[in-house]
C-alpha positions in Angstrom: 80.3 92.5 89.6 77.3 94.4 91.0 75.3 93.1 88.0 76.5 89.6 88.8 75.5 90.0 92.5 72.1 91.3 91.5 71.6 88.3 89.1 72.8 85.9 91.8 70.4 87.5 94.3 67.5 87.3 91.9 68.3 83.7 91.0 68.5 82.9 94.7 65.1 84.5 95.3 63.5 82.6 92.4 65.0 79.3 93.8 63.7 80.1 97.3 60.3 80.9 96.0 60.1 77.6 94.0 61.3 75.7 97.1 58.7 77.4 99.3 56.0 76.6 96.8 57.1 73.0 96.5 57.2 72.7 100.3 53.7 74.2 100.5 52.4 71.8 97.9 54.0 68.9 99.7 52.3 69.9 103.0 49.0 70.2 101.2 49.4 66.8 99.8 50.2 65.4 103.2 47.2 67.1 104.7 45.0 65.7 102.0 45.9 62.1 102.9 43.5 61.3 105.7 44.7 58.6 108.1 42.4 55.8 109.0 43.1 56.8 112.6 40.9 59.9 112.3 38.0 58.0 110.8 35.0 57.9 113.2 34.3 54.5 114.9 30.9 54.3 113.2 32.5 54.3 109.8 35.3 51.9 110.8 32.8 49.5 112.3 31.0 49.3 108.9 34.3 48.6 107.2 35.2 45.9 109.8 31.8 44.3 109.3 32.3 44.2 105.6 35.7 42.7 105.8 34.7 40.0 108.3 31.5 39.1 106.3 33.6 38.5 103.2 35.9 35.9 104.8 35.4 32.3 104.0 35.1 29.4 106.4 38.5 27.9 107.0 39.1 26.0 110.2 42.9 26.6 110.6 43.3 30.1 109.2 43.9 33.2 111.2 40.8 35.2 110.3 40.3 38.8 109.3 39.0 40.0 112.6 42.4 39.2 114.2 44.3 40.8 111.3 42.2 43.9 111.8 43.0 43.9 115.5 46.7 43.6 114.9 47.0 46.8 112.7 47.3 49.3 115.6 46.1 49.9 119.1 43.2 52.1 117.9 41.8 49.4 115.7 42.4 46.8 118.4 40.3 48.8 120.8 37.5 49.2 118.2 37.5 45.4 117.4 37.2 44.6 121.1 34.3 47.1 121.6 32.1 46.3 118.6 29.6 43.8 119.9 27.6 43.2 116.8 30.9 42.4 114.9 31.6 39.4 117.2 28.0 38.2 117.1 28.2 38.0 113.3 30.9 35.4 113.6 30.7 31.7 114.4 33.2 30.5 117.0 34.6 27.0 116.4 35.8 25.2 119.6 37.8 22.0 119.3 36.7 19.8 122.2 39.8 17.7 121.8 42.0 20.6 122.9 43.6 20.2 126.3 43.6 23.9 127.1 41.0 25.7 129.2 38.1 27.4 127.4 39.4 30.9 127.9 38.9 31.7 124.2 35.2 30.9 124.6 35.0 33.0 127.7 36.7 35.9 125.9 34.3 35.5 122.9 31.2 35.5 125.3 32.5 38.7 127.0 32.7 40.5 123.6 29.3 39.5 122.3 27.8 40.6 125.6 24.0 40.1 125.4 23.9 39.6 121.6 22.8 36.2 120.3 25.7 34.2 118.7 26.6 31.0 116.9 28.9 28.3 118.2 30.4 25.2 116.4 31.7 22.3 118.5 34.3 20.3 116.6 35.0 16.7 117.7 38.1 15.0 116.5 37.7 11.9 114.2 40.1 10.1 116.6 37.6 10.1 119.4 35.4 7.1 120.0 31.9 7.5 118.7 30.3 6.9 122.1 32.8 9.0 124.1 33.6 12.6 124.5 36.0 14.5 126.8 33.4 15.1 129.4 35.7 17.4 131.4 36.1 19.7 128.5 32.4 19.6 127.7 31.5 20.3 131.3 33.7 23.4 131.3 32.1 24.6 128.0 28.6 23.9 129.4 29.4 25.8 132.6 30.3 28.9 130.6 27.3 28.7 128.3 24.8 28.2 131.1 26.0 31.0 133.3 23.3 33.5 134.2 24.9 36.3 132.1 25.4 34.0 129.1 22.1 32.1 129.4 19.8 32.7 126.4 22.6 33.9 124.1 23.4 30.8 122.2 21.1 30.9 119.1 22.9 28.6 116.6 24.7 25.4 117.5 26.7 23.4 114.9 28.2 20.1 115.9 30.8 18.3 113.6 31.8 14.8 114.5 28.7 14.3 116.7 29.1 12.0 119.6 26.2 10.2 121.3 27.6 11.2 124.7 26.2 14.7 123.8 22.6 13.5 124.0 22.5 14.5 127.6 23.9 17.9 127.1 21.8 19.3 124.2 18.4 19.6 126.0 20.0 22.0 128.5 20.5 24.8 125.9 17.0 26.1 125.8 17.9 29.2 123.7 18.9 27.2 120.6 16.9 28.2 117.5 19.0 26.5 114.9 20.7 23.1 115.3 23.1 21.5 112.8 24.5 18.0 113.5 26.7 15.9 111.3 29.9 14.3 110.4 29.5 10.9 112.2 30.0 7.3 110.8 27.0 6.2 108.7 24.8 3.2 109.1 27.4 0.7 108.0 29.4 1.1 111.2 26.7 0.5 113.9 23.3 -1.0 114.4 20.3 1.4 114.8 19.0 -0.5 117.8 22.1 0.4 119.8 21.4 4.1 119.5 20.7 6.3 122.5 17.7 8.5 121.6 18.4 12.1 121.0 15.6 14.0 122.7 15.2 17.6 121.5 11.6 18.0 122.4 12.3 20.3 125.4 14.0 22.9 123.2 11.3 25.5 123.2 12.9 27.8 120.7 14.1 25.2 118.2 12.7 25.8 114.7 15.5 25.1 112.2 17.3 21.7 112.0 20.0 20.3 109.7 21.3 16.8 109.7 24.2 15.8 107.4 25.9 12.4 107.3 24.3 11.9 110.7 22.9 8.5 111.6 21.7 10.0 114.9 18.7 11.3 113.0 17.2 7.8 113.2 16.5 8.1 116.9 15.8 11.8 117.2 12.8 13.2 119.0 12.0 16.8 118.1 9.3 19.4 118.8 7.7 18.6 115.5 5.2 21.4 115.5 7.9 24.0 116.0 10.1 23.0 113.0 9.8 25.4 110.1 13.1 24.6 108.3 14.5 21.1 107.8 17.6 20.2 105.8 18.7 16.5 105.4 21.9 15.6 103.6 23.1 12.0 102.9 20.2 10.6 104.9 18.1 7.5 104.1 15.1 8.4 101.9 12.8 6.8 104.5 14.2 9.1 107.2 13.6 12.1 104.9 10.0 11.1 104.2 9.3 10.4 107.9 10.7 13.8 109.0 8.7 15.5 106.3 5.4 14.0 107.3 6.0 14.7 111.0 6.4 18.5 110.6 2.9 20.1 110.1 4.3 23.7 110.1 7.3 23.1 107.8 8.0 26.0 105.4 11.4 25.0 104.0 12.5 21.4 103.2 15.9 20.6 101.6 16.6 17.0 100.9 19.8 15.5 99.4 19.5 11.7 99.8 22.0 9.0 98.7 21.5 6.7 95.8 21.4 3.6 98.0 19.0 3.0 100.8 19.3 1.3 104.1 17.0 -1.8 103.9 17.4 -2.7 107.6 15.3 0.3 108.8 11.6 0.4 107.9 9.5 3.5 108.2 5.8 3.8 107.3 5.1 4.8 103.7 3.7 8.2 103.0 0.0 8.2 102.6 -1.7 9.0 99.3 -2.4 12.6 98.5 -0.4 13.8 101.6 -0.8 17.6 101.6 1.7 19.9 103.3 -0.1 23.3 103.3 2.8 25.5 104.5 5.9 24.3 102.5 7.1 27.3 100.4 10.7 26.3 99.6 11.7 22.8 98.4 15.2 21.6 97.4 15.5 18.0 96.2 18.1 15.8 94.5 16.3 13.6 92.0 16.8 10.0 92.7 16.2 7.3 90.1 15.0 4.7 92.6 11.4 3.8 92.5 11.0 4.3 96.2 11.9 8.0 95.7 9.7 8.4 92.6 6.5 7.2 94.4 7.0 9.9 97.0 6.1 12.7 94.5 3.1 11.0 93.2 1.6 11.2 96.7 2.7 14.7 97.6 0.6 17.9 97.4 2.3 21.2 97.9 -0.3 23.9 97.3 1.8 26.8 98.8 5.1 26.0 97.0 6.8 29.2 95.8 10.5 28.2 95.2 11.6 24.9 93.8 15.3 23.9 93.5 15.8 20.7 91.6 19.0 18.7 91.1 18.5 16.6 88.0 20.0 13.1 87.5 19.8 13.4 83.7 23.2 15.2 83.6 24.6 14.8 80.0 22.0 12.2 79.2 20.0 12.1 76.0 16.7 12.7 77.7 15.0 13.0 81.1 14.2 9.8 83.0 10.5 8.8 83.2 10.5 8.8 87.0 12.0 12.3 87.1 9.6 13.6 84.5 6.7 12.2 86.6 8.0 13.8 89.7 8.3 17.2 88.0 4.8 16.9 86.4 3.3 16.3 89.9 5.2 19.2 91.6 4.3 21.7 88.9 0.7 20.6 88.8 0.2 20.9 92.5 1.7 24.3 92.7 0.7 25.7 89.3 -0.5 29.1 90.6 2.0 29.7 93.5 5.4 28.7 92.0 7.4 31.8 91.3 11.0 30.6 91.3 12.5 27.5 89.6 16.2 26.7 90.0 17.3 23.8 87.9 20.7 22.1 88.1 22.4 19.6 85.8 19.6 19.1 83.3 20.4 17.0 80.3 19.0 17.1 76.8 15.3 17.3 77.6 12.8 17.5 74.7 11.3 20.8 73.8 7.8 19.5 74.3 8.6 18.4 77.9 10.2 21.8 78.7 7.2 23.7 77.4 4.8 21.4 79.2 6.5 21.9 82.5 7.1 25.6 82.3 3.6 26.4 80.9 2.1 25.0 84.1 3.9 27.7 86.2 1.6 30.5 85.4 3.2 33.0 87.9 6.9 32.0 87.3 9.1 35.1 87.8 12.6 33.6 88.2 14.2 30.9 86.1 17.7 29.8 87.0 19.6 27.2 84.9 22.9 26.0 86.4 25.3 23.6 84.7 22.6 22.4 82.3 23.3 21.0 78.9 23.8 23.6 76.2 21.1 22.0 74.1 18.7 22.2 77.0 19.5 25.9 77.5 19.1 26.7 73.8 15.8 24.8 73.7 14.6 26.7 76.7 15.4 30.0 75.2 13.6 28.9 72.0 10.5 28.1 74.1 10.7 31.5 75.9 10.8 33.5 72.6 7.1 33.5 71.9 3.8 31.6 71.9 2.5 30.0 68.6 -0.5 32.4 68.8 1.7 35.4 69.0 1.4 35.9 72.8 4.2 36.0 75.4 5.3 32.7 77.0 5.5 33.1 80.8 4.5 36.8 80.7 5.4 37.4 84.4 9.0 36.2 84.0 11.4 38.9 85.3 14.7 37.2 85.7 16.4 34.6 83.5 19.8 33.3 84.8 22.1 31.1 82.7 25.1 29.8 84.7 27.9 27.6 83.5 26.2 25.7 80.7 27.8 22.4 79.7 28.8 22.4 76.0 30.5 20.0 73.6 34.2 19.3 74.0 34.6 19.7 70.2 35.5 23.3 69.4 33.4 23.5 66.2 30.3 22.1 67.9 30.7 24.4 70.9 31.1 27.4 68.7 27.9 26.5 66.9 26.1 26.2 70.3 27.4 29.6 71.4 26.1 31.2 68.2 22.7 29.6 68.8 22.6 30.9 72.3 23.4 34.5 71.2 20.7 34.3 68.4 17.9 33.7 70.9 18.7 36.6 73.3 17.3 39.5 71.2 14.0 37.8 70.4 13.4 37.2 74.1 13.6 40.9 74.8 11.7 41.9 71.7 8.8 39.6 72.4 8.2 40.7 76.0 5.3 42.8 77.0 6.2 46.5 76.2 5.2 47.5 79.8 7.5 44.9 81.4 10.5 45.0 79.1 12.4 47.4 81.3 12.1 45.2 84.3 13.1 42.0 82.5 16.7 41.0 83.1 19.0 38.3 81.7 22.0 37.2 83.7 24.8 35.3 82.0 27.4 33.9 84.5 30.6 32.0 83.4 29.1 31.3 80.0 31.6 30.4 77.4 31.5 32.4 74.2 30.4 35.8 75.7 33.6 37.3 74.4 32.7 36.3 70.8 31.7 38.5 68.0 28.1 37.2 68.1 27.6 38.2 71.7 29.1 41.7 71.1 26.7 42.1 68.2 23.8 41.1 70.5 24.9 43.5 73.2 25.2 46.4 70.7 21.7 45.7 69.4 20.2 45.7 72.9 22.1 48.9 73.7 20.6 50.6 70.6 17.1 49.6 71.8 17.7 50.9 75.3 18.2 47.5 77.0 22.0 47.7 77.8 21.4 47.4 81.5 18.9 44.6 81.3 21.7 42.1 80.6 24.2 41.2 83.3 27.5 39.7 82.4 30.0 37.9 84.7 33.4 39.3 84.1 35.2 36.0 84.8 35.4 35.0 81.1 34.3 38.1 79.3 37.0 40.7 79.1 35.9 42.5 75.9 32.2 42.6 76.9 33.3 43.9 80.4 35.0 46.8 78.8 32.0 47.7 76.8 29.8 47.5 79.9 32.2 49.7 81.9 32.1 52.4 79.2 28.4 52.4 79.2 28.3 52.7 83.0 30.6 55.7 82.8 28.4 57.4 80.2 25.2 56.8 82.1 26.7 57.4 85.5 25.5 54.1 86.8 28.5 52.8 88.7 26.3 50.5 90.8 25.1 48.5 87.8 25.7 44.8 88.5 29.1 43.4 87.6 31.3 40.8 89.3 34.2 42.6 91.0 37.8 41.7 90.4 40.1 39.8 92.8 42.1 41.6 95.4 45.4 40.4 96.9 47.0 40.9 100.2 50.3 40.0 101.7 50.1 37.7 104.8 51.7 39.0 107.9 54.5 37.0 109.5 54.6 35.8 113.1 57.3 38.4 113.9 55.1 41.2 112.6 52.2 40.1 114.7 54.3 39.8 117.9 55.7 43.3 117.3 52.2 44.8 116.9 50.2 42.9 119.5 52.3 43.7 122.5 52.0 42.0 125.9 48.7 43.4 127.1 46.4 40.7 128.7 43.6 41.4 126.2 45.9 41.2 123.3 47.3 37.9 124.5 43.8 36.4 124.6 43.2 37.7 121.1 46.4 36.1 119.9 45.3 32.8 121.5 41.9 33.2 119.9 43.6 33.6 116.5 44.3 29.9 116.6 40.5 29.2 116.8 38.1 29.4 113.9 35.8 32.3 113.3 33.4 32.2 110.4 30.6 34.5 109.3 27.2 33.5 110.7 24.6 33.0 108.0 
C-alpha cells in the first residue's frame, strides 16, 4: 500500500507539474497577443489613414471611417481626434435632404483648419433652374463662417443648377472646381443661360466640366488655370477653352462624336503654340473638325501623352488619326517621355516605327486594351534597329495591359506564343548599362500561365532579370508561385505584385447600436454614416 501511495503521489506531482507548465505556456501565449488598444495613437492613425484611403467612392454605403469608429470607445476617440484623417475624405451633402446641415458642421469641426473637399449633390428631380435655397443658405452660412473661411479647397457639384451661379463666387478659397451632371444641349437653348462668372476666384487653378452645358457661358480667371478637364463637351468648347488658358499645363479632353452646330466659336489659328502644356489626354475623333485641330497645334513642352484611339479592332489606323499623331510627335519630339495608348487596332509596323522613332526621349510606353497584333508588332519594333543599335535606348518601362486577342482559341494561343517569343530579345538587346533598370509589366494578359511564358521567365531568371518583369496575379497562378519563391530566396518581399482580395463581414444595425452608445458625439457620427465620404484625390 505504501508503494501504491508513493506511486500515486509521484503521479500526482507529475500531473500537477504538467498542468502548471501548461498554464504558464497559456499565460505566455496570452501575453504575446498584443491588443490593438495598446497600440500608440501614431501607429493607429497610419492604419486608419490606409484603410480610409483604400475605400471606393459609393454614395450610399457606410464608409470605413464610421466602421472604425464603431469598434470601441478608444478607436472612436482617435477617429474624432485625427484631423488629417477627416481632411483626406470628401464629404457629399445631398441638398435635397430636409434635415439640418449638422453633419457638415460636425465634419468642419473635425477637419479644424485643414483644407478639405466637399461634394454638393443635387437630385435629378429638382428643376434645372431651381435649387432649395434655404438648404443652400444654411450650407453657405457654415462654409463662410470666420473659423471655416478659407478651408474649402475642392468643390464638386453633381446635378448642377443655374441657381448656384450666385453662390460660387463667394467661396474664394476654392482651388479645384468640378461641375457636371446636368441636361445637355438638347434640353435648353444656350441663349437662355445665366453666365457663370468665376473670375473672382483668386485661388482657382483646376477646373473640370463633365456633361455640363454650363461651360458655354462660363467666365474664368483664364491666366490662373493650369489644369483643365472637359468630358462630353462640344469640340468647339474644348478648343475655345484651350486657347484661352495661356498658362495651361494639363489638358484632358473627351469630346462626343456629334457636335452642336447651333453654337459657333472662332476657329483655332494656324500654328497655335501652347508653351506650357506638359500633359495631354485626348479621345481621337474621326470628324474632320477635330482632325484639323492637331494640324494647327504646337506643343513644344509636351511630356506625357494619353491617346484614346478610335481604331479599336479595325484593320488599320484612320488617316485623320494618323495625321494627328504625326503632328503631336513631331512638335514634341525631344520632350515627350511618356506615351499611354488605349484601344489601338491593327496598325502597320511602318507606322508604329515612324511614330515611336520620333520620340527620342521616350521612357514609358503603356499599351492598354490594344489589339494583340498591334502589341506583337510593337514588341518586334522594340527588339532592335536594323543597323544593330537599340530602338528607343532611353525606354525604361514597358506596360502591356489587357490586350485584345482573337476569340478563336487556336489563333489566340498562337498570339500568346508570339508575345512570349519577343520578350527575351527585348531584354537582351538593351544597352548593358541600362538593362537592370528596364522593366516589363504584364497586367491581366491572357496566356501568362502558359508553358511558353514560364520558359521565358526561367530564361530571364537565369540571366539575372527575374525582378525586371512584373506580373499581375489576376490570371497567372503558376507564374505567381514562381515569383513568390524567388522573392523568398532573395529576401525581396517588397517586389511588385498585385495583392489578393480580402473579405470582411458587414456589421448589422443591432451591432452598431450596441457599440455606438448614446453619447452626443456618437449620435452625430451615426447620422453622418448616412452621408457619403470618399478619399480626396
